[in-house]
Residue, then its C-alpha position, 0 to 999 in steps of 0.5 A: m461513422t465517427v463519434s466526437l465529443s465537444l471539450s466539455q462532454a469529454r470533461r463531464m464524462a471524466f468528471e463521472a467516471q472518477g466519481l467527482a460530478r456528483v454532490r458531495p453527501t450532507t449526511p455523515v460519510t459510513a464505510r459503505a459510501v467509503g467502500r463504494t468510492f474506492a469499488q469505484l476507482q479500484l486503486v488509490q496511490i499511496d504516500s507518507v507526503n503529508v503537508l495538508a494530509r496524507s495523499h491518498y486521503l485526498p481523494f475521498f475527502s474531494r468525493l464524500g468530503n469530509y469522513d472518519t479517515a480510520i475507515l480507509q486503516t478498517m478496510a485495508g488491515r481487518a479482515p474480510r478486507r475491501m482492500m489491500e496494500y501492494w504496488a501498482h505505479e507507486a505503492s497503492f491501495i487495490r482491490p484484493e482480487h487484483f493482487p494475483d494480476l499485479l503479482a505477475w508482473q513486480k520486478r523491482y530490482w533497485v528496492g529490495a535485495h535482488s544485489l545481496d549475496e544469495e545466501v545472506r538474502i535466503d538466510m534472512e528469507n528463512r528468518i523473517l518468515a519464521v517469526l511472522a509466521t508466529s507473531r503480530p505484524m511487525t515493523a522493519s524496526e521491529l523484526t531487525a530488533k527481534l532478530g538481533h540484527d545489528e549493521v552499520q547502515d551506509r548515511a551516504n544516501w539521505g533516503w535508502n539507507w535500509n538494513v538487510v532485514k528492511r531490504v529482504l522484506e521489501h524483497l519478499f513484499e515484491e514476490g508477494r509472500v509478506s503483505a502489509a497488514a497496516r501503516t502505524a500513525q508513523f506511516e511505517r508498514r506491518y508486514a505479514l505473511t501473504s498466507r495469513 
């Protein structure tokens, strides 16, 4: 038996599955409503693009209307976390229970420290992990200063002029050993040990 759908039926199903078929609430949007929306979506790509607003705020606005974007930061940055940052296709808010599944296939050799001398990488990993074990979450620039790392950076490539600290941090992020505890207002990751 073959089942077919009209284009109109397929559209309605797609809108419903994405949570776009409902009327936006007229009452103030609560953290619970944002949480339910995220539970339906399961994943929201985050991005620093902010022409209108940071792009990860828009899926919630399109489904809920005006809401306090600080709710997302709370859901991702405070226990009990209902979302966390990791790579799906790109940097995304994911459900914490999906982290082990995504961790298994992360191989982003272009991002981190794969091309560094192994001794240099391991030494920096140990230094970074030691600092993060005893400190609050820190950005790459804060860690660079704390470690007293001074490096002449290559300015040939406009966007990926990462120093060794940042490259090793991204390597540790890829491996799941450090996580994003939150983001700053400038969209920098604040790194913490995943175990914390």
